[in-house]
MARKE-364560 format. One line per field, with one value per residue (C-alpha): residue number from 1; residue in three letters; chain; x, y, z. Coordinates in steps of 0.5 Angstrom, whole numbers, plus 500, padded with zeros to 3 digits. Example, Ala and Ser with C-alpha at 12.3 -4.5 7.8 and 13.67 -1.06 7.14 Angstrom:
2
k = (1/2)
r = (ALA/SER)
c = (A/A)
xx = (525/527)
yy = (491/498)
zz = (516/514)
//
This chain:
356
k = (1/2/3/4/5/6/7/8/9/10/11/12/13/14/15/16/17/18/19/20/21/22/23/24/25/26/27/28/29/30/31/32/33/34/35/36/37/38/39/40/41/42/43/44/45/46/47/48/49/50/51/52/53/54/55/56/57/58/59/60/61/62/63/64/65/66/67/68/69/70/71/72/73/74/75/76/77/78/79/80/81/82/83/84/85/86/87/88/89/90/91/92/93/94/95/96/97/98/99/100/101/102/103/104/105/106/107/108/109/110/111/112/113/114/115/116/117/118/119/120/121/122/123/124/125/126/127/128/129/130/131/132/133/134/135/136/137/138/139/140/141/142/143/144/145/146/147/148/149/150/151/152/153/154/155/156/157/158/159/160/161/162/163/164/165/166/167/168/169/170/171/172/173/174/175/176/177/178/179/180/181/182/183/184/185/186/187/188/189/190/191/192/193/194/195/196/197/198/199/200/201/202/203/204/205/206/207/208/209/210/211/212/213/214/215/216/217/218/219/220/221/222/223/224/225/226/227/228/229/230/231/232/233/234/235/236/237/238/239/240/241/242/243/244/245/246/247/248/249/250/251/252/253/254/255/256/257/258/259/260/261/262/263/264/265/266/267/268/269/270/271/272/273/274/275/276/277/278/279/280/281/282/283/284/285/286/287/288/289/290/291/292/293/294/295/296/297/298/299/300/301/302/303/304/305/306/307/308/309/310/311/312/313/314/315/316/317/318/319/320/321/322/323/324/325/326/327/328/329/330/331/332/333/334/335/336/337/338/339/340/341/342/343/344/345/346/347/348/349/350/351/352/353/354/355/356)
r = (MET/LEU/GLU/GLN/VAL/LEU/ARG/SER/ILE/ARG/PRO/PRO/ASP/GLU/ALA/ALA/ARG/SER/GLN/ALA/GLN/ALA/ARG/GLN/ASN/SER/LEU/THR/LYS/PRO/PRO/GLY/SER/LEU/GLY/ARG/LEU/GLU/GLU/LEU/SER/VAL/GLN/LEU/ALA/GLY/VAL/GLN/ARG/THR/PRO/LEU/PRO/ALA/VAL/ARG/ARG/LYS/ALA/ILE/LEU/THR/MET/ALA/GLY/ASP/HIS/GLY/VAL/VAL/ALA/GLU/GLY/VAL/SER/LEU/TYR/PRO/PRO/GLU/VAL/THR/ALA/GLN/MET/VAL/ARG/ASN/PHE/LEU/ALA/GLY/GLY/ALA/ALA/VAL/ASN/VAL/LEU/ALA/ALA/HIS/VAL/GLY/ALA/ARG/VAL/VAL/VAL/THR/ASP/VAL/GLY/VAL/ALA/ALA/ASP/LEU/SER/GLU/LEU/ALA/ALA/LEU/ALA/PRO/ALA/GLY/GLY/CYS/ARG/LEU/GLU/LEU/ARG/LYS/VAL/ARG/ALA/GLY/THR/ARG/ASN/MET/ALA/ARG/GLY/PRO/ALA/MET/SER/PRO/GLU/GLU/ALA/ARG/ALA/SER/LEU/GLU/ALA/GLY/ILE/ALA/VAL/LEU/GLU/GLU/GLU/ALA/GLU/ARG/GLY/LEU/ASP/ILE/VAL/GLY/ILE/GLY/GLU/MET/GLY/ILE/GLY/ASN/THR/THR/PRO/ALA/ALA/ALA/ILE/ALA/ALA/VAL/MET/THR/GLY/ALA/PRO/VAL/ARG/GLU/VAL/THR/GLY/ARG/GLY/THR/GLY/LEU/GLY/GLU/GLU/ALA/LEU/GLU/ARG/LYS/VAL/ARG/VAL/ILE/GLU/LYS/ALA/LEU/GLU/SER/ASN/ARG/PRO/ASN/PRO/ARG/ASP/ALA/LEU/GLY/VAL/LEU/ALA/ALA/VAL/GLY/GLY/LEU/GLU/ILE/GLY/GLY/MET/ALA/GLY/ALA/MET/LEU/ALA/ALA/ALA/ALA/ARG/GLY/ILE/PRO/VAL/VAL/VAL/ASP/GLY/PHE/ILE/CYS/GLY/ALA/ALA/ALA/LEU/ILE/ALA/CYS/SER/LEU/GLN/GLU/ARG/ALA/ARG/ASP/TYR/LEU/ILE/ALA/SER/HIS/GLN/SER/VAL/GLU/ALA/GLY/HIS/ARG/VAL/ILE/LEU/GLY/HIS/LEU/GLY/LEU/LYS/PRO/ILE/PHE/ASN/LEU/ASP/LEU/ARG/LEU/GLY/GLU/GLY/THR/GLY/ALA/ALA/LEU/GLY/ILE/GLY/LEU/VAL/GLU/ALA/ALA/VAL/ARG/ILE/LEU/THR/GLY/MET/ALA/THR/PHE/GLY/GLU/ALA/GLY/ILE/SER/GLY/ALA)
c = (A/A/A/A/A/A/A/A/A/A/A/A/A/A/A/A/A/A/A/A/A/A/A/A/A/A/A/A/A/A/A/A/A/A/A/A/A/A/A/A/A/A/A/A/A/A/A/A/A/A/A/A/A/A/A/A/A/A/A/A/A/A/A/A/A/A/A/A/A/A/A/A/A/A/A/A/A/A/A/A/A/A/A/A/A/A/A/A/A/A/A/A/A/A/A/A/A/A/A/A/A/A/A/A/A/A/A/A/A/A/A/A/A/A/A/A/A/A/A/A/A/A/A/A/A/A/A/A/A/A/A/A/A/A/A/A/A/A/A/A/A/A/A/A/A/A/A/A/A/A/A/A/A/A/A/A/A/A/A/A/A/A/A/A/A/A/A/A/A/A/A/A/A/A/A/A/A/A/A/A/A/A/A/A/A/A/A/A/A/A/A/A/A/A/A/A/A/A/A/A/A/A/A/A/A/A/A/A/A/A/A/A/A/A/A/A/A/A/A/A/A/A/A/A/A/A/A/A/A/A/A/A/A/A/A/A/A/A/A/A/A/A/A/A/A/A/A/A/A/A/A/A/A/A/A/A/A/A/A/A/A/A/A/A/A/A/A/A/A/A/A/A/A/A/A/A/A/A/A/A/A/A/A/A/A/A/A/A/A/A/A/A/A/A/A/A/A/A/A/A/A/A/A/A/A/A/A/A/A/A/A/A/A/A/A/A/A/A/A/A/A/A/A/A/A/A/A/A/A/A/A/A/A/A/A/A/A/A/A/A/A/A/A/A/A/A/A/A/A/A/A/A/A/A/A/A)
xx = (415/408/411/414/409/404/409/409/402/402/396/393/397/392/396/394/388/386/391/385/380/381/382/376/373/376/374/369/363/358/363/360/357/361/358/363/367/370/371/375/380/381/381/386/391/392/393/398/400/400/394/394/394/395/392/396/399/393/393/388/390/385/388/386/385/381/376/376/368/366/365/359/356/356/357/353/360/366/372/376/372/377/384/380/378/385/387/381/384/391/387/384/377/375/369/376/380/374/374/381/383/377/380/387/390/394/391/396/392/396/396/396/392/389/388/391/398/399/406/405/401/406/411/406/405/400/393/391/396/394/400/400/404/405/405/402/402/397/393/385/384/381/374/373/366/371/377/382/382/389/395/397/403/399/394/401/404/398/397/406/404/400/405/409/405/403/410/413/408/408/416/413/410/403/399/392/390/384/384/379/379/377/375/370/366/368/363/362/369/367/361/364/369/364/360/365/369/363/358/353/348/350/344/345/352/349/347/347/353/353/346/343/336/332/335/342/341/340/345/350/348/349/356/358/354/357/365/364/361/367/373/371/375/376/374/380/386/385/390/386/380/384/386/379/375/379/381/388/387/383/389/393/388/388/396/396/392/396/403/399/397/404/407/402/397/390/386/379/377/372/366/363/370/374/371/371/378/379/376/382/387/383/384/391/393/387/390/389/382/384/386/381/376/369/368/361/355/355/348/351/347/353/356/352/355/362/361/358/363/367/365/366/361/360/361/355/350/350/348/354/356/361/368/375/376/370/367/374/375/370/372/378/375/371/377/380/375/376/382/383/377/381/388/384/378/380/379/374/381/384/378/376/370/366/367/360)
yy = (761/764/769/772/771/775/781/781/783/790/794/794/801/806/809/803/804/811/810/804/808/815/810/806/812/815/809/808/807/811/810/804/801/795/794/789/788/795/794/787/791/797/791/788/794/796/788/788/795/797/801/795/789/782/776/770/765/762/757/753/750/745/742/735/732/728/728/724/727/723/717/720/720/727/724/720/718/714/717/713/718/723/719/717/723/726/720/723/730/727/723/730/727/732/739/742/739/741/749/750/748/753/759/756/755/750/745/743/738/738/733/736/730/725/718/714/714/717/718/713/718/723/720/720/724/730/729/736/739/737/735/732/735/732/736/731/733/727/722/725/728/726/726/734/731/727/732/737/735/736/738/746/744/741/747/751/745/745/753/752/747/752/756/753/750/758/760/754/756/763/762/759/765/767/773/770/764/760/757/750/744/735/733/728/730/737/741/739/744/749/750/749/754/759/759/760/766/770/768/766/759/753/751/757/756/748/745/738/738/732/733/730/728/731/726/726/733/734/729/734/740/736/733/741/743/737/738/747/745/739/743/751/755/762/766/771/765/762/758/754/754/750/746/745/743/745/741/740/742/749/750/749/753/758/758/759/765/770/767/770/777/777/776/781/775/776/770/768/764/758/755/755/751/756/761/757/758/766/766/763/767/775/772/772/778/782/785/780/781/786/781/776/777/771/767/766/765/756/753/751/755/759/761/768/768/768/772/778/777/778/783/780/780/775/776/770/765/759/754/751/747/742/745/743/749/749/756/760/757/761/766/766/767/773/776/776/779/785/786/785/791/796/794/794/799/805/811/816/820/815/814/821/821/826/825/827)
zz = (917/920/924/918/913/918/918/911/909/907/906/898/894/895/889/885/886/885/879/877/878/874/869/870/869/863/859/854/858/863/869/874/869/868/876/879/874/875/883/882/877/881/887/883/882/889/890/885/887/879/875/870/873/869/869/866/870/874/878/883/890/892/899/902/909/913/919/925/926/921/925/928/922/920/912/907/904/907/909/904/897/900/897/891/889/889/884/880/881/879/872/871/872/877/876/878/873/867/870/871/864/862/865/864/871/873/879/886/890/897/902/908/912/908/912/907/903/897/896/890/887/887/882/876/870/872/868/865/869/875/880/887/894/899/905/910/918/920/917/918/925/932/933/935/939/944/944/940/933/934/938/937/933/929/927/926/921/916/916/914/909/906/906/903/897/897/895/891/886/887/885/878/877/880/878/882/885/887/894/894/898/898/904/906/913/912/911/920/923/917/920/928/926/923/929/934/929/928/934/930/933/930/926/923/919/919/912/910/906/901/902/909/910/917/922/920/920/926/928/925/929/935/934/933/940/943/940/941/949/951/947/950/943/944/938/939/939/932/932/937/934/928/933/937/931/924/919/917/910/912/916/910/906/910/910/902/904/909/904/897/901/903/896/893/890/890/893/890/895/894/897/905/907/904/907/914/912/910/917/921/916/917/925/924/921/918/913/908/907/903/898/898/892/894/888/891/895/897/898/905/910/914/908/908/915/914/908/911/918/912/909/903/897/892/884/883/886/882/888/888/894/890/893/889/887/882/884/885/878/876/879/876/870/872/875/868/864/870/869/861/860/865/861/854/852/850/854/851/850/846/842/840/843/847/855/859)
//
């Protein structure tokens, strides 16, 4: 499944991009005066392979998983909060539910590696357009500070879980997708991935996560350094990096990004942990990067490093650090606005206005 998806990712359609840019330049405004909105609309044209893209059918895919490294004291919250938050998503009570509803997107929460049995939740009637997908690879990762977080087979399975969910949603109809996550302790593997894949020092990419104080932050840095020393992941082997120091939900997000790119669906990337997944996805297939839109720059220290490494420019900066897909939901709203400008505004010729 993974290899087929990787082979299916094509470059965006340059003819569609050129036609969209030509239309932007003829709309009743000075060319470039709507800034990033113009750039986003042209990107969407290339990704969707049409000069008049559309954003009608929208979804947020929130991948959930737990982390054995929490045993090292890297988070203020206990691991059982991951399962509790999944329940909250399904009840429609989380921030991502509110923001997804605001932009008209459905929410799909996927259990890729939650350390609890959530099977009884799958039968519940969804609240607020949110439903649960059960794709559990294992009940949380192992402690990466004491060995690999998962086996190479489990890492591959997490990627393919994300691929399967995206493809299922695409069959339901999907013009754009936002990717998010839930997993107590997951800023630790995200920082480890960022350090390996970008070459940045661990301290530069490690932030406070759920709000760690100075002492706990120092402990988190030491834990990541220990994990990298003991596992020695190779930055040229993305699957190996994911297995050594990654997370199941990170693999799920990376798989969903790749599957979306293979289907010509634009991907709005959430924050820091989602950015780490983008590093894995783009290392597996560099053409996937053309399909990614960075919604925002997170408060987390390493997110700026990740965005710079990938060459992605965030649409906004609101000091967000929640995750879940909250930034992605807001980003979808701005991307839709960009597309509506391209397709809904009149040209100078249509309006009978003299152009410059």
